N, C-alpha and C positions, 0 to 999 in steps of 0.2 A: 435206357436213354438218360443222359445227364441233364437234369433240370436245374433251373436257378435255385439257389438256396432260399428258404422260406423268407428270410429277412428281406431279400431283394424283391421277391414276388409280392410280399405284402405291401412293401413300400410302393411298388408300381400300381397295385390295385387301389391302395388308399389315395393315390394321386387323383383318381377320378372324383373322390369326395371333395378334394380341394378345388378341382376344376369346376365342380357344380356350384360352388359358392361365388365364383368370379363374375358370372353374368346372369342376367335374368332373361326370360323368353318374352321380351316386349317388342313392339313394333307393328306398324300397320303395313298393308300392301304398298309396295313401291313399284314404279314403272320399271320394266325389265331392263331398260338401257340406262338407268340412273343408279349408279353405285354410290351409296352414301357411306363414307368411311368414318362414321362417328361411333362405331362400336356397338350400335344397337342391332338386335337380332331381327332379321326381316325374312318373310317368306317370298319365294319366287317359284314360278312354275316352269319346269323344263321337261320335255318328253312326257307330258301328261302327269308328272309327279310334282308334288310340292316339296321343295327343299328349303331349309332355313340356312341363312348365312349371315355372317357379320364381317365387317371390314374395319381396319384400324390403320392409322398412319398415313403417309403420303410417299410418293415416289414410285419406282418400278414395282410392279405387282407380283406377289407370290401367293399362290393358293395352297392351302394345307388340307390333306386328305387323311381322315382318321382310319383306324383299323377296325377289326371286328369287335363286337360287344362294347362299342364306344360311340362317341358322337363328336360334334365340332369342338367340344370343350377339351378334348385330349391335347390339342396343340396350343391352347391359350397361353400357358406359361412361356413357351418358346416365343410366340408372337410378341408378348409383352417385353421380352428382352432384346428384341430387334431395335428398340429405341426409336420407333417411328420412322426409320429410314426407308421403309418399304410400305406399300399399300398391302397389308397382310390380310388375307381373306381365309376364313375358316367356314366350312359348311358341313351340314349333316347329310350323309348319303341317304338315298331315298327311303330306306327302311329303318332309319335311326331316329332317336329322340331329337327334337320334339315334333317331327313331321307327322302329318296324318297318315294312317295306314294306306299303303298303296298295294294294288294287286301284285302278287309275286309270280314271276315267270318260273317255269319248271327248269329252265336252263340258265337261271340267273348266274352271273359270273363277273369277274373283274372287267370283262369286256362290256357288259351291260352298264356297269358303273362308269366306265370310261366314256361311253356315249353321253351319260348324264353330265359328266364333268366337261366334256367338249361343248355341250349345249349351254351349260352354265357360263363358261368363259365367253362364248359368243353373245349370250344375252346381256352380260355385264359389259361388253365391249372392252374386254381386258386382255386380249391376246395379241401376240405371243407373250406368255408370261412364264415365270419360274413356278415349278410345281414340286411340292414336298409331300411325301406320303410315308406312313408307317404300316408295316405288316400288310394286311389286305389292301390298305390304302396305297402302299408302295407298289403292290401288284397292279392296282388300278392306274397309278401314274405311269408305269411302264407301258401298259396297254394303250394309254392315251398317246404317249410319245411315238409308239409304233404305228398307230392308225392315223394320228393327226399331228405329225411333226411340226406343221406350220403354226400350231397353237402353243408350242413349248419352247421356251428360251433355255431352260436348264431343268434338270431333275435332281432332287434329293430323295434318296430312298433309304428307309430303315428296315432292313431284313424282310424283303418280299418273299413270301413262302412259295418259291418255285419248286414244289415238291416233285414234279415230274422229272426233274434232273437227278434226283437222288440215286436211282438205280445205276446211273452212269458215273457216279462218283465213288471213289474207293471208300468203303465202309458205309455207303449211303443206304443200301437196301435194308439192313436191319433197322436203321433209323426210320425209314419210311414204313416198314412193317409195324414198328412200335406206334408211330403216329396214327396209322390206320386202326390198329387193334385197340388202342387205349383211348383214342379220341374220336376219329371220324365214324367208325362203325357203331360204337355204342351211343354216341350223341345222335346220330341220324336215326337209329332205331328208337331211341326215346322220343324224339320229336314225331316220328311216324306213328308211334303209339299214343300220341297226345299227352305225354308225360313231360311237360316243360321243366318241372322241378328236377326230375332225374337228369335231364339234359344239362341243366345248369350245374348241378352237383358234380357230374362227371367232368364237365369243363373246368371247374375250379380245382378239382383234384389233379387233373392233368397238368395244369399250368402252375398251380400254387401249392401242391402237396396234399397228402391224405387228410390233413386236419383243416383244410382251407375253409370249409363251410362253417366250422365252429369258431375259428380264430378271426375271420374277417368281420369287422363290425357290421351291425345290421344296416346302418345307413350307407355303407359302402356297397353292400350287397344290393341294396335298393337302386343305387346308381347304375350298377351293372345290369340289373334286371330291366331297367328302363330301355335297354337296347337288346333284350333277348329276342325280339321279333326279327331284327337284322340277322342275328345268329341262326335263328330257325330257317329263315329264307336261304341263307348260305348252305346249311347242312341238308336241307331238303332238295337242293338243286342237283341235277344230274351232271353239272359241270362246275363243281365247287372250286377247284383250283386247276384250270385247264393248262395244257402243255403250251409253253412258249418256246419254239425252237431256238436253240442257241444261235443259229445262223442269222436269225432276224435281229438279235441283239448285237451281233458282231457288226452289223451294218448300221446301227443306230448312230446318227450324226447329231447327237445332243450331248453336251457336257453333263456328267453325272457325278454327284457326291454320294458316296455310300457311307452311312453311319451304322456301326455295328456295336453291340454290347460285348464287352470283354468277357462277361460271365453269362452269355446267352446260352440257350440250349443247343444240343448237337445239330439239330436240323438247321438252325440259323447259321451256325459256324460253317457247315459244309456248303450250303447253298451260297452264302456270301463269298466264300473263297473262290468258288467256281464263277460266280457273277463278276468278281473283280478281274478274273483272268479273261473273261469273255468280252466285256465292254471295251470299245476302242478309245474312249475319252473319259477316263474315270479317275477320281481321287477318293481314297478311302480313309476314314478316320475311325479308330476303335475307341469307344468311350470307356475309360477305366471304371470298374465297378458296375457297369451297366448290364442289364439283362435285355430281353427282347423288348422291354418297355423303356429303353435307355433315355428317350427324350421326355418321358414323364418323370423319370427319376432324376435326370441331370439336365434340366431345361437350359440353364445358363451355358453349360458347355456346348450343348447342341446348337443354341443360338449363335454362339461364338464361331463354331465351325461353319454354320450355314452363311453367316455374314462374311467370313473370310473367303469362302468359296465364291460367293456372288461378287464380291469386290474384285476378285482375281480373274473374272471372265473377260473375254474379248468383248468388243463393243456390241455384240448381239444381245443387247439388254432388253428386258421385258418392257412392254408398253405400259404406259399409265392407263388405268381404267378410263374408258370413254374416249381415249385419244384416237 
């Protein structure tokens, strides 16, 4: 399988360290219907789980959904470059930093996360709104739009891992076999054996090369480890990356922006090509030099693409929070 060069993988992983310095985890409880767009991190309870979110800017609302082994900080550089034209909301999914531990369902999946996201939108009084997600968060965003289209004004998705499509794509089966053999099976086995260190090391080797554990600075490793619980919940699940029938996405009546890394790995290239052919209302932008973490590596370019996409939509604009 063709993986991103180490220089790009390291830049993407190091981006989490930068994100960690941008905000602090401060803030008291706030009423569920009172979205305070002052950039402070606040807890809110949805579906029995405590989620932390922050909001910045004013205008139509856009909520950002992070990927696996990450948290709300993953999208902050993009949010900052939207220049306050939107009420930009970032939150940490239920098993991610800095949320308190929540019981894990054995069938946890992006559909579970979509239920949380729907509840969050309703609690904040912010729908329909624009939704942007990367990787597992992009999968979550697609699930939200399929199940609750009334809550979604538009989607921006960055390489959702629709791996169930791979056997039906030319050249996809070997890519899926490699994904399972070198990531899913050994990481799941390590977690089941209680060896979180081994699961973490296998993950870094898969995404960032054989010397990743030695080359990534310790503080960056710590930032990733802060979200290892989310990774464990995902890989222990019996429904890690469920099938989403192409027919359901062919009927999706939501405008979609796809962002893809020009130097992403084979799984992302194959799935994104098929997804572009499937969606009925889609615009795709390929980020030069980007890998699977294109919006961490190139936040200015991603913000520019998202802003242009939203500016060009028909008047089905997102509601302002609380409106």
